[in-house]
N, CA, C and O atoms as a Tinker XYZ file with bonds, in Angstrom:
   456  protein
     1  N      1.079000   -0.926000    0.265000    73     2
     2  CA     0.271000    0.400000    0.098000    64     1     3
     3  C      0.837000    1.030000   -0.234000    63     2     4     5
     4  O      0.810000    1.679000   -1.280000    81     3
     5  N      1.839000    0.993000    0.980000    73     3     6
     6  CA     3.323000    2.201000    0.945000    64     5     7
     7  C      3.511000    2.675000   -0.386000    63     6     8     9
     8  O      3.405000    3.892000   -0.537000    81     7
     9  N      3.886000    1.645000   -1.846000    73     7    10
    10  CA     4.234000    1.667000   -2.907000    64     9    11
    11  C      3.736000    2.573000   -3.221000    63    10    12    13
    12  O      4.301000    3.661000   -3.331000    81    11
    13  N      2.487000    2.341000   -3.457000    73    11    14
    14  CA     1.173000    2.299000   -4.200000    64    13    15
    15  C      0.649000    3.876000   -3.513000    63    14    16    17
    16  O     -0.322000    4.334000   -4.115000    81    15
    17  N      0.948000    4.380000   -2.835000    73    15    18
    18  CA     1.062000    6.297000   -2.384000    64    17    19
    19  C      1.794000    6.671000   -2.803000    63    18    20    21
    20  O      1.612000    7.695000   -3.462000    81    19
    21  N      3.149000    6.082000   -2.702000    73    19    22
    22  CA     4.364000    6.869000   -2.637000    64    21    23
    23  C      4.125000    6.824000   -4.528000    63    22    24    25
    24  O      3.991000    7.840000   -5.211000    81    23
    25  N      4.121000    5.461000   -5.044000    73    23    26
    26  CA     3.947000    5.944000   -6.396000    64    25    27
    27  C      2.666000    7.457000   -6.672000    63    26    28    29
    28  O      2.855000    8.624000   -7.014000    81    27
    29  N      1.945000    7.008000   -6.470000    73    27    30
    30  CA     0.826000    8.292000   -6.396000    64    29    31
    31  C      1.066000    9.867000   -6.526000    63    30    32    33
    32  O      0.602000   10.737000   -7.264000    81    31
    33  N      2.297000    9.845000   -5.146000    73    31    34
    34  CA     2.673000   11.515000   -4.721000    64    33    35
    35  C      3.847000   11.344000   -5.863000    63    34    36    37
    36  O      4.562000   12.248000   -6.294000    81    35
    37  N      3.861000   10.261000   -6.161000    73    35    38
    38  CA     5.711000   11.156000   -7.268000    64    37    39
    39  C      5.104000   10.857000   -8.295000    63    38    40    41
    40  O      5.924000   10.049000   -8.732000    81    39
    41  N      4.173000   10.870000   -9.158000    73    39    42
    42  CA     3.726000   10.751000  -11.244000    64    41    43
    43  C      2.572000   12.319000  -10.628000    63    42    44    45
    44  O      1.365000   12.303000  -10.384000    81    43
    45  N      3.291000   13.174000  -10.569000    73    43    46
    46  CA     1.710000   14.057000  -11.501000    64    45    47
    47  C      1.807000   13.485000  -12.959000    63    46    48    49
    48  O      2.783000   13.837000  -13.621000    81    47
    49  N      1.144000   12.872000  -13.366000    73    47    50
    50  CA     0.633000   12.620000  -14.656000    64    49    51
    51  C     -1.203000   12.982000  -14.756000    63    50    52    53
    52  O     -1.998000   12.887000  -13.821000    81    51
    53  N     -1.440000   13.312000  -15.865000    73    51    54
    54  CA    -2.704000   13.462000  -16.067000    64    53    55
    55  C     -3.352000   12.662000  -16.089000    63    54    56    57
    56  O     -4.515000   13.048000  -15.968000    81    55
    57  N     -3.257000   11.630000  -16.186000    73    55    58
    58  CA    -3.791000   10.297000  -15.548000    64    57    59
    59  C     -4.144000    9.995000  -14.380000    63    58    60    61
    60  O     -4.846000    9.079000  -13.953000    81    59
    61  N     -3.352000   11.231000  -13.649000    73    59    62
    62  CA    -3.447000   10.694000  -12.244000    64    61    63
    63  C     -4.465000   10.959000  -11.120000    63    62    64    65
    64  O     -4.749000   12.084000  -10.708000    81    63
    65  N     -4.842000   10.120000  -10.791000    73    63    66
    66  CA    -5.862000   10.699000   -9.824000    64    65    67
    67  C     -6.065000   11.467000   -8.968000    63    66    68    69
    68  O     -7.053000   12.186000   -8.819000    81    67
    69  N     -4.774000   11.342000   -8.080000    73    67    70
    70  CA    -4.529000   11.953000   -7.425000    64    69    71
    71  C     -5.426000   13.420000   -7.630000    63    70    72    73
    72  O     -6.197000   13.701000   -6.712000    81    71
    73  N     -5.355000   14.233000   -8.651000    73    71    74
    74  CA    -5.777000   15.586000   -8.690000    64    73    75
    75  C     -7.556000   15.532000   -8.668000    63    74    76    77
    76  O     -8.196000   16.528000   -8.331000    81    75
    77  N     -8.174000   14.341000   -9.040000    73    75    78
    78  CA    -9.241000   13.878000   -8.784000    64    77    79
    79  C     -9.386000   13.532000   -7.181000    63    78    80    81
    80  O    -10.544000   13.376000   -6.794000    81    79
    81  N     -8.672000   13.438000   -6.519000    73    79    82
    82  CA    -9.193000   13.025000   -5.296000    64    81    83
    83  C     -8.878000   14.362000   -4.634000    63    82    84    85
    84  O     -9.914000   14.771000   -4.112000    81    83
    85  N     -8.184000   14.940000   -4.504000    73    83    86
    86  CA    -8.170000   16.560000   -4.665000    64    85    87
    87  C     -9.293000   16.883000   -5.104000    63    86    88    89
    88  O    -10.155000   16.190000   -4.564000    81    87
    89  N     -9.881000   17.899000   -6.122000    73    87    90
    90  CA   -11.074000   17.623000   -6.080000    64    89    91
    91  C    -12.357000   17.413000   -5.623000    63    90    92    93
    92  O    -13.153000   18.326000   -5.400000    81    91
    93  N    -12.630000   16.001000   -5.445000    73    91    94
    94  CA   -13.505000   15.272000   -4.494000    64    93    95
    95  C    -13.700000   16.074000   -2.868000    63    94    96    97
    96  O    -14.496000   16.706000   -2.173000    81    95
    97  N    -12.243000   15.463000   -2.912000    73    95    98
    98  CA   -11.994000   16.235000   -1.128000    64    97    99
    99  C    -12.241000   17.010000   -0.849000    63    98   100   101
   100  O    -12.536000   17.079000    0.344000    81    99
   101  N    -12.338000   18.275000   -1.701000    73    99   102
   102  CA   -12.670000   19.471000   -1.629000    64   101   103
   103  C    -13.759000   19.745000   -1.817000    63   102   104   105
   104  O    -14.294000   20.214000   -0.813000    81   103
   105  N    -14.364000   19.677000   -2.642000    73   103   106
   106  CA   -15.627000   19.505000   -1.995000    64   105   107
   107  C    -16.260000   19.049000   -1.868000    63   106   108   109
   108  O    -17.205000   18.995000   -2.654000    81   107
   109  N    -16.168000   18.273000   -0.575000    73   107   110
   110  CA   -16.842000   17.320000    0.156000    64   109   111
   111  C    -17.013000   18.406000    1.036000    63   110   112   113
   112  O    -18.024000   19.065000    0.792000    81   111
   113  N    -16.310000   18.807000    2.018000    73   111   114
   114  CA   -15.368000   20.430000    2.832000    64   113   115
   115  C    -16.260000   21.192000    2.569000    63   114   116   117
   116  O    -16.996000   21.631000    3.453000    81   115
   117  N    -16.414000   21.572000    1.063000    73   115   118
   118  CA   -16.734000   23.435000    0.765000    64   117   119
   119  C    -15.739000   24.650000    0.321000    63   118   120   121
   120  O    -15.874000   25.874000    0.325000    81   119
   121  N    -14.321000   23.477000   -0.196000    73   119   122
   122  CA   -13.582000   24.432000   -0.237000    64   121   123
   123  C    -13.761000   24.523000   -2.192000    63   122   124   125
   124  O    -13.707000   23.541000   -2.932000    81   123
   125  N    -13.972000   25.976000   -2.635000    73   123   126
   126  CA   -14.284000   26.000000   -4.578000    64   125   127
   127  C    -13.067000   25.194000   -4.768000    63   126   128   129
   128  O    -12.283000   24.616000   -4.015000    81   127
   129  N    -13.195000   25.369000   -6.140000    73   127   130
   130  CA   -12.521000   24.472000   -7.319000    64   129   131
   131  C    -11.095000   24.883000   -7.065000    63   130   132   133
   132  O    -10.085000   24.192000   -6.932000    81   131
   133  N    -11.297000   26.369000   -7.028000    73   131   134
   134  CA   -10.418000   27.255000   -7.632000    64   133   135
   135  C     -8.799000   27.204000   -6.802000    63   134   136   137
   136  O     -7.653000   27.263000   -7.249000    81   135
   137  N     -9.400000   27.054000   -5.284000    73   135   138
   138  CA    -8.625000   27.063000   -4.146000    64   137   139
   139  C     -7.696000   25.876000   -4.090000    63   138   140   141
   140  O     -6.505000   25.955000   -3.790000    81   139
   141  N     -8.521000   24.458000   -4.491000    73   139   142
   142  CA    -8.772000   23.361000   -3.767000    64   141   143
   143  C     -7.078000   22.847000   -5.266000    63   142   144   145
   144  O     -6.057000   22.251000   -4.920000    81   143
   145  N     -7.352000   23.302000   -6.651000    73   143   146
   146  CA    -6.551000   22.558000   -7.924000    64   145   147
   147  C     -5.529000   23.623000   -7.269000    63   146   148   149
   148  O     -4.541000   22.951000   -6.972000    81   147
   149  N     -5.344000   24.699000   -6.976000    73   147   150
   150  CA    -4.177000   25.912000   -6.688000    64   149   151
   151  C     -4.146000   24.954000   -4.886000    63   150   152   153
   152  O     -4.462000   25.841000   -4.093000    81   151
   153  N     -4.012000   24.213000   -4.432000    73   151   154
   154  CA    -3.509000   23.509000   -3.454000    64   153   155
   155  C     -3.148000   22.494000   -4.279000    63   154   156   157
   156  O     -2.061000   21.994000   -3.990000    81   155
   157  N     -3.594000   22.127000   -5.021000    73   155   158
   158  CA    -2.979000   20.544000   -5.385000    64   157   159
   159  C     -2.010000   21.360000   -6.227000    63   158   160   161
   160  O     -1.001000   21.464000   -5.530000    81   159
   161  N     -1.809000   22.023000   -7.440000    73   159   162
   162  CA    -0.806000   22.759000   -8.278000    64   161   163
   163  C      1.112000   22.927000   -6.884000    63   162   164   165
   164  O      2.310000   22.654000   -6.952000    81   163
   165  N      0.094000   23.550000   -5.855000    73   163   166
   166  CA     1.579000   23.861000   -4.752000    64   165   167
   167  C      2.039000   22.123000   -4.377000    63   166   168   169
   168  O      3.175000   21.722000   -4.631000    81   167
   169  N      0.903000   21.155000   -3.709000    73   167   170
   170  CA     1.370000   20.118000   -3.040000    64   169   171
   171  C      2.155000   19.350000   -4.592000    63   170   172   173
   172  O      2.870000   18.349000   -4.557000    81   171
   173  N      1.962000   19.756000   -5.254000    73   171   174
   174  CA     3.042000   18.981000   -6.878000    64   173   175
   175  C      4.213000   19.736000   -6.331000    63   174   176   177
   176  O      5.113000   18.997000   -5.932000    81   175
   177  N      4.452000   21.159000   -6.197000    73   175   178
   178  CA     5.980000   21.574000   -6.389000    64   177   179
   179  C      6.616000   21.037000   -4.910000    63   178   180   181
   180  O      7.754000   20.569000   -4.944000    81   179
   181  N      6.016000   21.087000   -3.820000    73   179   182
   182  CA     6.659000   21.203000   -2.562000    64   181   183
   183  C      6.459000   19.364000   -2.151000    63   182   184   185
   184  O      7.018000   18.835000   -1.191000    81   183
   185  N      5.801000   18.844000   -2.855000    73   183   186
   186  CA     6.451000   17.334000   -2.247000    64   185   187
   187  C      6.295000   17.201000   -0.704000    63   186   188   189
   188  O      7.258000   17.237000    0.062000    81   187
   189  N      4.925000   17.034000   -0.288000    73   187   190
   190  CA     5.726000   17.674000    1.198000    64   189   191
   191  C      5.350000   15.564000    1.685000    63   190   192   193
   192  O      4.377000   14.937000    1.265000    81   191
   193  N      6.523000   14.957000    2.663000    73   191   194
   194  CA     6.374000   13.790000    3.016000    64   193   195
   195  C      4.787000   13.582000    4.092000    63   194   196   197
   196  O      4.577000   14.234000    5.115000    81   195
   197  N      4.066000   12.767000    3.645000    73   195   198
   198  CA     3.351000   12.109000    4.157000    64   197   199
   199  C      3.243000   11.620000    5.251000    63   198   200   201
   200  O      3.908000   10.584000    5.283000    81   199
   201  N      2.504000   11.915000    6.646000    73   199   202
   202  CA     3.147000   11.548000    7.694000    64   201   203
   203  C      2.254000   10.535000    8.134000    63   202   204   205
   204  O      2.679000    9.885000    9.089000    81   203
   205  N      0.562000   10.062000    7.481000    73   203   206
   206  CA    -0.621000    9.248000    7.471000    64   205   207
   207  C      0.174000    8.348000    6.066000    63   206   208   209
   208  O      0.624000    8.849000    5.036000    81   207
   209  N      0.151000    7.126000    6.402000    73   207   210
   210  CA    -0.175000    6.343000    5.448000    64   209   211
   211  C     -1.742000    5.794000    4.787000    63   210   212   213
   212  O     -2.250000    4.686000    4.618000    81   211
   213  N     -2.132000    7.082000    4.554000    73   211   214
   214  CA    -3.633000    7.068000    3.784000    64   213   215
   215  C     -3.618000    8.220000    3.473000    63   214   216   217
   216  O     -3.438000    9.015000    4.396000    81   215
   217  N     -3.803000    8.784000    2.041000    73   215   218
   218  CA    -4.205000    9.870000    0.838000    64   217   219
   219  C     -5.654000   10.659000    1.265000    63   218   220   221
   220  O     -5.834000   11.861000    1.069000    81   219
   221  N     -6.460000    9.922000    1.765000    73   219   222
   222  CA    -7.198000   11.294000    1.949000    64   221   223
   223  C     -7.194000   11.614000    3.665000    63   222   224   225
   224  O     -8.092000   12.048000    4.386000    81   223
   225  N     -6.148000   11.309000    3.895000    73   223   226
   226  CA    -5.689000   12.135000    5.369000    64   225   227
   227  C     -4.720000   13.342000    4.971000    63   226   228   229
   228  O     -5.048000   14.513000    5.162000    81   227
   229  N     -3.323000   12.912000    4.319000    73   227   230
   230  CA    -2.804000   13.350000    3.355000    64   229   231
   231  C     -3.424000   14.428000    3.056000    63   230   232   233
   232  O     -3.162000   15.497000    3.608000    81   231
   233  N     -4.342000   14.288000    2.129000    73   231   234
   234  CA    -4.549000   15.526000    1.556000    64   233   235
   235  C     -5.711000   16.440000    1.805000    63   234   236   237
   236  O     -6.213000   17.188000    0.966000    81   235
   237  N     -6.039000   16.310000    2.916000    73   235   238
   238  CA    -7.431000   16.693000    4.258000    64   237   239
   239  C     -5.730000   17.354000    4.660000    63   238   240   241
   240  O     -5.480000   17.414000    3.456000    81   239
   241  N     -4.764000   17.737000    5.140000    73   239   242
   242  CA    -4.172000   18.078000    5.872000    64   241   243
   243  C     -3.325000   18.906000    5.025000    63   242   244   245
   244  O     -2.802000   19.757000    5.744000    81   243
   245  N     -2.909000   19.047000    3.643000    73   243   246
   246  CA    -2.802000   19.815000    3.167000    64   245   247
   247  C     -3.694000   21.220000    2.325000    63   246   248   249
   248  O     -3.336000   22.391000    2.199000    81   247
   249  N     -5.045000   20.473000    1.818000    73   247   250
   250  CA    -5.681000   21.619000    1.763000    64   249   251
   251  C     -6.387000   22.010000    3.282000    63   250   252   253
   252  O     -6.914000   23.121000    3.332000    81   251
   253  N     -6.422000   21.296000    4.327000    73   251   254
   254  CA    -6.572000   22.726000    5.381000    64   253   255
   255  C     -5.375000   23.387000    5.196000    63   254   256   257
   256  O     -5.493000   24.518000    4.723000    81   255
   257  N     -4.058000   22.936000    5.475000    73   255   258
   258  CA    -2.973000   23.077000    5.478000    64   257   259
   259  C     -2.994000   24.960000    4.775000    63   258   260   261
   260  O     -3.125000   26.036000    5.359000    81   259
   261  N     -2.798000   24.607000    3.325000    73   259   262
   262  CA    -2.979000   25.308000    2.275000    64   261   263
   263  C     -4.543000   26.501000    2.047000    63   262   264   265
   264  O     -4.506000   27.446000    1.259000    81   263
   265  N     -5.725000   26.183000    2.871000    73   263   266
   266  CA    -6.921000   27.118000    3.128000    64   265   267
   267  C     -6.619000   27.705000    3.730000    63   266   268   269
   268  O     -7.060000   28.818000    3.443000    81   267
   269  N     -5.457000   27.742000    5.383000    73   267   270
   270  CA    -4.842000   29.009000    6.113000    64   269   271
   271  C     -3.452000   29.557000    5.334000    63   270   272   273
   272  O     -2.850000   30.416000    5.978000    81   271
   273  N     -2.920000   29.224000    4.180000    73   271   274
   274  CA    -2.220000   29.637000    4.405000    64   273   275
   275  C     -2.554000   31.217000    2.878000    63   274   276   277
   276  O     -1.868000   32.202000    2.605000    81   275
   277  N     -3.768000   30.750000    2.335000    73   275   278
   278  CA    -4.193000   31.736000    1.543000    64   277   279
   279  C     -5.661000   32.242000    2.592000    63   278   280   281
   280  O     -6.456000   32.670000    1.756000    81   279
   281  N     -6.226000   32.349000    3.787000    73   279   282
   282  CA    -6.614000   33.290000    4.777000    64   281   283
   283  C     -8.445000   32.681000    3.799000    63   282   284   285
   284  O     -9.463000   33.316000    3.526000    81   283
   285  N     -8.099000   31.433000    3.602000    73   283   286
   286  CA   -10.201000   30.917000    3.706000    64   285   287
   287  C    -10.176000   29.897000    4.768000    63   286   288   289
   288  O     -9.523000   28.854000    4.816000    81   287
   289  N    -11.242000   30.537000    5.843000    73   287   290
   290  CA   -11.871000   29.579000    6.589000    64   289   291
   291  C    -12.102000   28.686000    6.296000    63   290   292   293
   292  O    -12.787000   28.455000    5.299000    81   291
   293  N    -11.320000   27.298000    7.521000    73   291   294
   294  CA   -11.789000   25.987000    7.321000    64   293   295
   295  C    -11.209000   25.026000    8.399000    63   294   296   297
   296  O    -10.026000   24.774000    8.631000    81   295
   297  N    -12.137000   24.633000    8.894000    73   295   298
   298  CA   -11.596000   24.117000    9.911000    64   297   299
   299  C    -11.124000   22.390000    9.838000    63   298   300   301
   300  O    -11.489000   21.548000    9.017000    81   299
   301  N    -10.403000   22.273000   10.743000    73   299   302
   302  CA   -10.163000   20.693000   11.356000    64   301   303
   303  C    -11.306000   19.806000   11.191000    63   302   304   305
   304  O    -11.273000   18.845000   10.422000    81   303
   305  N    -12.481000   20.164000   12.015000    73   303   306
   306  CA   -13.512000   18.896000   12.489000    64   305   307
   307  C    -14.722000   18.979000   11.194000    63   306   308   309
   308  O    -15.694000   18.241000   11.358000    81   307
   309  N    -14.692000   19.952000    9.768000    73   307   310
   310  CA   -14.951000   19.755000    8.622000    64   309   311
   311  C    -15.040000   18.035000    8.239000    63   310   312   313
   312  O    -15.936000   17.251000    7.926000    81   311
   313  N    -13.092000   17.948000    8.534000    73   311   314
   314  CA   -12.437000   16.624000    7.538000    64   313   315
   315  C    -12.962000   15.689000    7.925000    63   314   316   317
   316  O    -13.500000   14.856000    7.196000    81   315
   317  N    -12.889000   15.627000    9.614000    73   315   318
   318  CA   -13.202000   14.354000   10.109000    64   317   319
   319  C    -14.766000   14.074000   10.325000    63   318   320   321
   320  O    -15.204000   12.932000   10.462000    81   319
   321  N    -15.404000   14.988000   10.338000    73   319   322
   322  CA   -16.698000   15.049000   10.018000    64   321   323
   323  C    -17.638000   14.410000    9.228000    63   322   324   325
   324  O    -18.611000   13.705000    9.495000    81   323
   325  N    -16.741000   15.127000    7.370000    73   323   326
   326  CA   -16.693000   14.844000    5.994000    64   325   327
   327  C    -15.772000   14.071000    5.668000    63   326   328   329
   328  O    -15.749000   14.289000    4.457000    81   327
   329  N    -15.205000   13.528000    5.801000    73   327   330
   330  CA   -14.410000   12.615000    5.086000    64   329   331
   331  C    -14.250000   10.888000    5.742000    63   330   332   333
   332  O    -14.023000   10.447000    6.869000    81   331
   333  N    -14.400000   10.505000    4.935000    73   331   334
   334  CA   -14.463000    8.433000    5.654000    64   333   335
   335  C    -12.741000    8.768000    5.524000    63   334   336   337
   336  O    -11.987000    9.464000    4.844000    81   335
   337  N    -12.663000    7.515000    6.959000    73   335   338
   338  CA   -11.540000    7.408000    7.292000    64   337   339
   339  C    -10.404000    8.805000    7.322000    63   338   340   341
   340  O     -9.368000    8.543000    6.712000    81   339
   341  N    -10.440000   10.053000    7.857000    73   339   342
   342  CA    -9.971000   10.614000    8.526000    64   341   343
   343  C    -10.505000   10.701000   10.009000    63   342   344   345
   344  O    -11.707000   10.934000   10.138000    81   343
   345  N     -9.895000   10.573000   10.903000    73   343   346
   346  CA    -9.934000   10.734000   12.353000    64   345   347
   347  C     -9.779000   12.095000   12.682000    63   346   348   349
   348  O     -9.345000   12.954000   11.914000    81   347
   349  N    -10.177000   12.281000   13.943000    73   347   350
   350  CA    -9.656000   13.574000   14.745000    64   349   351
   351  C     -7.760000   13.244000   14.008000    63   350   352   353
   352  O     -7.254000   13.639000   12.957000    81   351
   353  N     -7.171000   12.360000   15.160000    73   351   354
   354  CA    -6.637000   12.565000   15.246000    64   353   355
   355  C     -5.335000   11.920000   14.348000    63   354   356   357
   356  O     -4.152000   12.090000   14.641000    81   355
   357  N     -5.810000   11.187000   13.256000    73   355   358
   358  CA    -4.894000   11.196000   12.099000    64   357   359
   359  C     -4.669000   12.816000   11.284000    63   358   360   361
   360  O     -3.665000   13.319000   10.779000    81   359
   361  N     -6.145000   13.342000   11.436000    73   359   362
   362  CA    -5.270000   14.621000   10.917000    64   361   363
   363  C     -4.170000   15.519000   11.385000    63   362   364   365
   364  O     -3.333000   16.191000   10.782000    81   363
   365  N     -4.493000   15.274000   12.945000    73   363   366
   366  CA    -3.858000   16.292000   13.645000    64   365   367
   367  C     -2.980000   16.401000   13.813000    63   366   368   369
   368  O     -2.561000   17.447000   14.308000    81   367
   369  N     -2.186000   15.380000   13.495000    73   367   370
   370  CA    -0.509000   14.000000   13.372000    64   369   371
   371  C     -0.373000   14.745000   12.152000    63   370   372   373
   372  O      0.476000   15.618000   12.328000    81   371
   373  N     -0.936000   14.779000   10.770000    73   371   374
   374  CA    -0.657000   14.633000    9.825000    64   373   375
   375  C     -0.599000   17.027000    9.455000    63   374   376   377
   376  O      0.219000   17.737000    8.872000    81   375
   377  N     -1.827000   17.314000   10.140000    73   375   378
   378  CA    -1.020000   18.823000   10.382000    64   377   379
   379  C      0.073000   19.160000   10.640000    63   378   380   381
   380  O      0.930000   19.662000    9.913000    81   379
   381  N      0.109000   18.722000   12.405000    73   379   382
   382  CA     1.738000   18.841000   12.814000    64   381   383
   383  C      2.968000   18.696000   12.016000    63   382   384   385
   384  O      3.842000   19.563000   12.003000    81   383
   385  N      3.058000   17.072000   11.034000    73   383   386
   386  CA     4.002000   17.413000   10.490000    64   385   387
   387  C      4.045000   18.464000    8.890000    63   386   388   389
   388  O      4.874000   18.851000    8.066000    81   387
   389  N      2.910000   18.543000    9.101000    73   387   390
   390  CA     3.527000   19.101000    7.632000    64   389   391
   391  C      3.472000   20.758000    7.981000    63   390   392   393
   392  O      3.480000   21.624000    7.106000    81   391
   393  N      3.417000   21.006000    9.341000    73   391   394
   394  CA     3.601000   22.487000    9.985000    64   393   395
   395  C      5.004000   22.522000    9.813000    63   394   396   397
   396  O      5.532000   23.469000    9.230000    81   395
   397  N      5.696000   21.516000   10.297000    73   395   398
   398  CA     6.383000   20.956000   10.766000    64   397   399
   399  C      7.958000   20.953000    9.530000    63   398   400   401
   400  O      9.093000   21.359000    9.779000    81   399
   401  N      7.670000   20.622000    8.833000    73   399   402
   402  CA     8.283000   20.350000    7.179000    64   401   403
   403  C      8.583000   21.714000    6.768000    63   402   404   405
   404  O      9.711000   22.040000    6.399000    81   403
   405  N      7.350000   22.723000    6.837000    73   403   406
   406  CA     7.777000   23.763000    6.290000    64   405   407
   407  C      8.613000   24.659000    7.156000    63   406   408   409
   408  O      9.619000   25.307000    6.868000    81   407
   409  N      7.961000   24.542000    8.281000    73   407   410
   410  CA     9.064000   25.325000    8.968000    64   409   411
   411  C     10.734000   24.767000    8.810000    63   410   412   413
   412  O     11.189000   25.398000    7.856000    81   411
   413  N     11.141000   24.417000    9.022000    73   411   414
   414  CA    11.922000   23.433000    8.553000    64   413   415
   415  C     12.492000   23.824000    7.073000    63   414   416   417
   416  O     13.546000   24.431000    6.887000    81   415
   417  N     11.852000   23.495000    6.340000    73   415   418
   418  CA    11.940000   24.778000    4.588000    64   417   419
   419  C     12.873000   25.897000    4.910000    63   418   420   421
   420  O     14.060000   26.207000    4.804000    81   419
   421  N     11.601000   26.399000    5.409000    73   419   422
   422  CA    11.614000   28.022000    6.190000    64   421   423
   423  C     13.144000   28.338000    6.299000    63   422   424   425
   424  O     13.949000   28.911000    5.565000    81   423
   425  N     13.218000   27.635000    7.698000    73   423   426
   426  CA    14.696000   27.979000    8.316000    64   425   427
   427  C     15.780000   27.382000    7.094000    63   426   428   429
   428  O     16.807000   28.059000    7.152000    81   427
   429  N     15.874000   26.294000    5.972000    73   427   430
   430  CA    16.691000   25.936000    4.964000    64   429   431
   431  C     16.895000   27.448000    4.496000    63   430   432   433
   432  O     17.910000   28.062000    4.827000    81   431
   433  N     15.773000   28.094000    3.620000    73   431   434
   434  CA    15.835000   29.291000    2.800000    64   433   435
   435  C     16.717000   29.979000    3.028000    63   434   436   437
   436  O     17.733000   30.159000    2.358000    81   435
   437  N     16.178000   30.782000    4.748000    73   435   438
   438  CA    16.747000   31.755000    5.184000    64   437   439
   439  C     18.250000   30.869000    5.430000    63   438   440   441
   440  O     19.053000   31.617000    4.872000    81   439
   441  N     18.968000   29.808000    5.909000    73   439   442
   442  CA    20.230000   29.878000    5.969000    64   441   443
   443  C     21.112000   30.243000    4.318000    63   442   444   445
   444  O     22.030000   30.983000    3.964000    81   443
   445  N     20.237000   29.283000    3.687000    73   443   446
   446  CA    20.906000   29.591000    2.061000    64   445   447
   447  C     20.830000   30.620000    1.943000    63   446   448   449
   448  O     21.936000   31.075000    1.649000    81   447
   449  N     19.649000   31.796000    2.040000    73   447   450
   450  CA    20.044000   33.198000    1.655000    64   449   451
   451  C     21.228000   34.486000    2.486000    63   450   452   453
   452  O     21.662000   35.631000    2.618000    81   451
   453  N     21.198000   32.949000    2.850000    73   451   454
   454  CA    22.586000   34.785000    3.863000    64   453   455
   455  C     23.743000   34.367000    3.608000    63   454   456
   456  O     24.726000   35.018000    3.960000    81   455
């Protein structure tokens, strides 16, 4: 299963189902398609490491994180209430992992620029 997820995350081809999963999940929780599409593109560019071995949790955490980044108001609660396979604990763990990865990336960028 992990290989399957890594393959999905590593190959951003047109026929890939990942973009469809982003769109479907975004619609489930009421995120406009334009934000979901931008979140997907950013996800492909930044390639974060998934903290949880469940694609719906990975996508939910990224969408939540991206919405915060662009000031679109959404709560974690809406994800674990509306998306099957996403629990409060798994989502919190994935979001915390993302925050840490992005903080570390920011620190590395600052060090390189100095």
